[in-house]
C-alpha positions in Angstrom: 0.0 0.0 0.0 1.5 3.4 -0.9 1.9 6.2 1.6 -1.1 8.2 0.2 -3.4 5.2 0.9 -1.8 4.6 4.3 -2.3 8.3 5.2 -6.0 8.2 4.2 -6.5 5.5 6.9 -6.2 8.1 9.7 -6.1 11.5 8.1 -8.5 13.2 5.6 -6.5 14.1 2.5 -7.3 17.4 0.9 -6.0 18.6 -2.5 -4.4 22.1 -2.4 -5.1 23.2 -5.9 -7.4 25.3 -8.2 -6.7 22.8 -11.0 -9.7 20.6 -10.8 -8.7 18.5 -13.8 -5.8 16.9 -11.9 -7.8 16.1 -8.7 -9.3 12.8 -9.8 -5.9 11.0 -9.8 -5.5 11.4 -6.0 -9.1 10.9 -4.9 -9.0 13.5 -2.1 -12.1 14.1 0.0 -11.9 17.9 0.0 -10.2 20.6 -2.0 -8.9 24.0 -1.0 -8.3 27.1 -3.1 -7.0 30.6 -2.6 -6.5 33.7 -4.8 -3.0 32.6 -5.9 -4.2 29.1 -6.9 -7.2 30.4 -8.8 -5.0 33.0 -10.6 -2.5 30.3 -11.5 -5.4 28.1 -12.9 -7.1 30.8 -15.0 -3.8 31.5 -16.7 -3.8 28.0 -18.1 -5.4 27.5 -21.6 -7.6 24.7 -20.2 -9.4 27.2 -17.9 -9.5 30.3 -20.1 -13.0 29.4 -21.5 -14.4 28.9 -18.0 -13.2 32.4 -17.0 -14.4 34.1 -20.2 -17.8 32.4 -20.0 -18.4 33.4 -16.4 -17.3 37.0 -17.0 -19.5 37.2 -20.1 -22.5 35.8 -18.2 -22.3 38.6 -15.7 -21.4 41.6 -17.8 -22.5 44.8 -16.2 -22.2 43.5 -12.6 -19.7 45.1 -10.2 -16.2 43.7 -10.4 -16.3 42.2 -6.9 -19.5 40.4 -7.8 -18.0 39.0 -11.0 -14.9 37.8 -9.0 -17.1 35.9 -6.6 -19.0 34.3 -9.5 -15.6 33.2 -10.9 -14.5 31.7 -7.5 -17.8 29.9 -7.1 -17.6 28.6 -10.7 -14.3 27.0 -9.9 -15.7 25.7 -6.6 -18.6 24.1 -8.5 -16.2 22.3 -10.9 -14.1 21.1 -7.9 -17.2 19.8 -6.2 -18.0 17.6 -9.3 -14.7 15.8 -8.5 -14.4 15.7 -4.7 -17.1 14.0 -2.5 -16.6 16.4 0.4 -16.0 20.2 0.7 -14.4 23.0 -1.2 -12.9 26.0 0.5 -13.5 29.4 -1.2 -11.7 32.4 0.1 -13.0 35.9 0.9 -11.0 38.7 -0.6 -7.8 39.1 1.5 -8.1 42.9 1.3 -11.1 42.5 3.7 -8.9 40.8 6.4 -9.3 43.7 8.9 -13.0 44.3 8.3 -15.3 42.0 10.2 -18.6 43.3 8.7 -17.3 43.3 5.1 -15.9 39.8 5.5 -19.3 38.5 6.9 -21.2 40.2 4.0 -18.8 38.7 1.4 -19.0 35.3 2.9 -22.8 35.3 3.0 -22.8 36.3 -0.7 -20.4 33.5 -1.7 -22.5 31.0 0.2 -25.7 32.3 -1.4 -24.2 31.8 -4.8 -23.4 28.2 -4.0 -26.9 27.6 -2.5 -28.5 29.1 -5.6 -26.7 26.3 -7.5 -28.1 23.6 -5.3 -25.0 23.2 -3.1 -25.6 22.8 0.6 -23.7 24.5 3.4 -22.1 21.2 4.4 -20.1 21.2 1.2 -18.5 24.7 1.4 -16.0 26.3 3.8 -15.5 30.0 3.7 -11.8 30.7 3.9 -10.8 33.8 6.0 -7.4 35.1 7.2 -6.8 34.5 11.0 -6.7 38.1 12.0 -8.7 39.1 15.1 -11.3 40.6 12.8 -11.4 37.5 10.6 -11.9 35.3 13.6 -14.8 37.4 14.9 -16.4 37.3 11.4 -16.1 33.5 11.5 -17.8 33.5 15.0 -20.8 35.3 13.4 -20.8 33.1 10.3 -20.6 29.8 12.3 -23.5 31.0 14.4 -25.5 31.4 11.2 -24.6 27.9 10.0 -21.9 29.0 7.5 -18.8 27.0 8.2 -15.3 28.6 8.0 -11.7 27.6 7.3 -9.4 30.0 9.0 -6.2 30.3 7.0 -2.8 32.0 7.4 -2.6 30.6 10.9 0.9 30.6 12.3 0.6 30.9 16.1 -0.9 29.2 19.0 -2.9 32.3 20.0 -4.6 32.3 16.7 -5.6 28.6 17.2 -6.9 29.3 20.7 -9.0 32.2 19.5 -10.4 30.1 16.6 -11.3 27.3 19.0 -13.1 29.8 21.3 -15.0 31.3 18.3 -16.3 27.8 17.3 -14.6 27.8 14.0 -15.2 24.7 11.9 -11.6 24.2 10.6 -8.2 25.9 10.8 -5.3 25.7 8.4 -1.9 26.1 10.2 0.8 26.7 7.7 3.6 24.3 8.2 5.9 25.2 5.3 5.8 28.9 5.8 6.7 28.6 9.5 9.6 26.3 8.4 10.7 28.9 5.8 10.8 31.7 8.4 13.0 29.8 10.8 15.3 28.5 8.1 15.8 32.0 6.7 16.2 33.5 10.2 18.9 30.9 11.1 20.8 31.6 7.9 24.1 29.6 7.6 23.5 28.2 11.1 20.4 26.2 9.9 20.8 22.4 10.4 18.3 20.7 8.1 18.7 17.2 9.7 18.3 18.6 13.2 15.1 20.4 12.2 13.5 17.6 10.3 10.3 15.5 11.0 9.0 16.1 14.5 11.7 18.7 15.2 10.5 20.8 12.2 9.2 24.1 13.6 6.1 24.0 11.4 5.4 20.4 12.4 5.8 21.3 16.1 3.3 24.2 15.8 0.6 22.0 14.3 1.3 19.2 16.8 0.9 21.6 19.7 -2.4 22.9 18.3 -3.7 19.4 17.6 -2.8 18.2 21.1 -4.4 21.3 22.7 -7.7 20.8 20.8 -7.9 17.1 21.5 -7.0 17.5 25.2 -9.8 20.1 25.8 -12.4 18.6 23.5 -12.4 21.5 21.1 -14.3 20.5 18.0 -12.4 22.7 15.5 -10.7 20.5 12.9 -7.0 20.9 12.3 -5.8 20.9 8.7 -2.1 21.1 8.3 -1.2 23.2 5.1 1.7 24.6 3.1 4.1 21.6 2.9 7.6 21.8 1.6 8.6 18.1 1.8 7.3 14.6 2.5 8.9 14.6 5.9 6.5 17.3 7.1 3.5 15.3 6.0 4.8 12.0 7.4 5.5 13.7 10.8 1.8 14.9 11.0 0.2 11.6 10.0 -2.9 11.3 12.1 -3.8 15.1 12.0 -7.5 15.6 11.3 -6.8 16.7 7.7 -3.8 17.6 5.6 -4.1 19.8 2.5 -1.4 18.8 0.0 -0.2 20.1 -3.3 -0.5 17.7 -6.4 3.2 17.2 -6.7 3.6 16.0 -3.1 0.4 13.9 -3.4 2.2 12.2 -6.4 5.3 11.6 -4.3 3.2 10.0 -1.5 1.5 7.8 -4.1 4.9 6.7 -5.4 6.3 5.8 -2.0 5.6 2.4 -0.4 7.5 2.6 2.9 5.4 2.1 6.0 3.7 5.3 7.3 3.0 5.1 11.1 0.4 7.3 12.8 2.2 10.1 14.8 -0.6 12.3 16.1 -3.2 10.5 18.2 -6.1 11.9 20.2 -5.7 9.4 23.0 -2.1 10.4 23.6 -3.2 14.1 23.5 -5.6 13.5 26.4 -2.6 12.8 28.7 -0.6 15.9 27.7 0.5 18.1 30.7 -0.9 21.4 29.3 -3.3 24.0 30.7 -6.3 25.6 29.0 -5.8 29.1 27.5 -8.1 32.0 26.6 -7.8 35.2 24.7 -9.7 38.5 24.4 -8.8 41.1 21.8 -6.0 42.7 23.8 -4.3 39.5 24.9 -4.6 38.1 21.3 -3.0 41.1 19.8 -0.2 41.1 22.4 0.5 37.4 22.0 0.6 37.7 18.2 2.8 40.8 18.5 5.2 38.8 20.7 5.5 36.1 18.0 7.7 37.7 15.3 7.4 34.8 12.9 3.6 34.8 13.1 3.3 38.6 12.8 5.6 38.7 9.7 4.1 35.6 8.0 0.5 36.7 8.6 1.2 40.2 7.1 3.2 38.7 4.2 0.5 36.2 3.4 -2.3 38.8 3.4 -0.2 41.1 1.2 0.5 38.2 -1.3 -3.1 37.1 -1.5 -4.2 40.7 -1.9 -1.7 41.2 -4.8 -3.0 38.1 -6.6 -6.6 39.2 -5.9 -5.7 42.4 -7.6 -4.2 40.6 -10.6 -7.4 38.5 -10.9 -9.4 41.7 -10.8 -7.3 43.2 -13.7 -7.6 40.0 -15.7 -11.4 40.0 -15.3 -11.7 43.7 -16.0 -9.8 43.1 -19.3 -12.4 40.6 -20.3 -15.3 42.9 -19.6 -14.1 45.6 -22.0 
């Protein structure tokens, strides 16, 4: 049995791509997208007609409305391939506006529902800012489930758990990138591999905390740089993996033991934590890596959202 099949025995495998035509080969349960992945997909010849058709069908609508129509169109195509859920992201430029995030999320969900897709098959993806987490609290109360992304710190995970968020996406690879860059020539790859990888340690800490205190929020490790990071998180609730790493798992037959286990987490010697806005902001501020990577991630997604806007505007003329 290959490692992808072994992983599926105790972890839900999610495909991290906007390219729905390559999903079937890996049979993931869910799929996640973001502005960068959608932008990458629409630049491919295979997807150009889908983009132009969607834009043409909504000529005269506001740009932000057309963008959401495009995102939902991709989501609909993905849902034809995966049996579970698709994550569709709210514009990253709204990351510090709770009310605007809630309004955009409701509109995206309404577009899915108008096409006959139930709320159980969609996750609204929102950046893990304080404002984003509060938006998710409101949306979850309304029965709209959320995927809190760009999550790099324990305080973000605690706040998401307290807000009743359905799922979080802690970013393994980007945490690893920061520590590797920070260490410079002093970085020891072997010493920071597998369970010692700083990104892996962050996800393992969050997973243990949630299971210890019976927090229902699902943990989905994201942003992987190598197979070792995935192997070290075997047993996590979900892992969202790029197609190239899914292919590597599929091509590997070595045994893949479960590493994260809810029963072991129950015995962990840790205390419950809580955050209000002030303590959240202080804790995030104290974590240089999380502060930098959250800001960097929002900037990058905002840039790609802008590029998608420009591409769509060009098609409306």
